C-alpha positions as CSV (number, residue, x, y, z in Angstrom):
1,M,0.3,-0.3,0.1
2,K,2.8,2.3,0.3
3,R,3.9,1.9,-2.8
4,R,0.6,3.7,-4.3
5,T,0.2,6.2,-1.8
6,G,3.7,7.7,-2.2
7,A,2.8,7.1,-6.4
8,K,-1.2,8.9,-5.5
9,A,1.1,11.8,-3.6
10,V,3.9,11.7,-6.9
11,A,0.7,12.9,-9.0
12,I,-0.5,15.2,-6.7
13,A,2.1,17.3,-6.8
14,A,3.1,17.1,-9.9
15,A,-1.1,17.8,-11.0
16,G,0.0,20.7,-8.6
17,A,3.5,22.1,-10.3
18,L,1.2,21.9,-13.7
19,L,-1.5,23.8,-12.3
20,L,0.6,26.6,-11.1
21,S,3.0,27.6,-14.0
22,A,0.1,26.9,-16.5
23,C,-1.3,30.1,-14.4
24,S,1.8,32.1,-13.9
25,T,2.3,34.9,-15.9
26,S,5.7,35.7,-18.7
27,T,8.1,38.3,-17.8
28,T,10.0,37.9,-21.1
29,G,7.1,41.0,-22.4
30,N,6.7,38.5,-25.5
31,D,2.6,38.2,-26.3
32,G,3.4,35.7,-29.2
33,E,1.6,39.0,-31.9
34,E,4.6,39.3,-34.0
35,G,2.6,40.3,-37.3
36,G,4.6,40.8,-40.5
37,G,5.7,37.0,-41.5
38,S,3.4,35.0,-44.4
39,L,3.5,31.3,-44.3
40,T,3.7,28.8,-47.3
41,V,1.1,25.4,-47.6
42,G,2.3,23.2,-50.6
43,T,0.2,20.8,-51.9
44,T,0.4,17.6,-54.7
45,D,-3.3,17.8,-54.7
46,K,-4.8,20.0,-57.6
47,V,-6.6,23.1,-57.6
48,V,-9.8,23.0,-58.2
49,A,-11.8,25.7,-58.1
50,L,-10.7,29.1,-56.1
51,D,-14.4,30.1,-55.3
52,P,-15.1,29.4,-51.4
53,A,-18.9,27.8,-52.3
54,G,-17.4,25.7,-54.5
55,A,-13.8,24.3,-52.9
56,Y,-14.6,21.6,-50.9
57,D,-11.5,19.7,-52.2
58,N,-8.7,19.5,-50.4
59,G,-5.8,21.6,-52.8
60,S,-8.9,24.8,-53.1
61,S,-9.4,24.9,-49.7
62,L,-5.6,25.3,-48.6
63,V,-5.4,27.3,-50.7
64,E,-8.3,30.1,-50.7
65,Q,-7.7,29.8,-46.1
């Protein structure tokens, strides 16, 4: 029984540490918004339509996003 009690204590301590780290604030000053960049997505799928109403295939929907 002692082994299970120890495992429970470790699990509770780990969950508490995770909770505390999730609630803390960042002191780096970077809020994650860089802006001005671009994202290039490549695909080998054929683009069938550029109209959002008709772009149900994978290749066309990636181009429109």
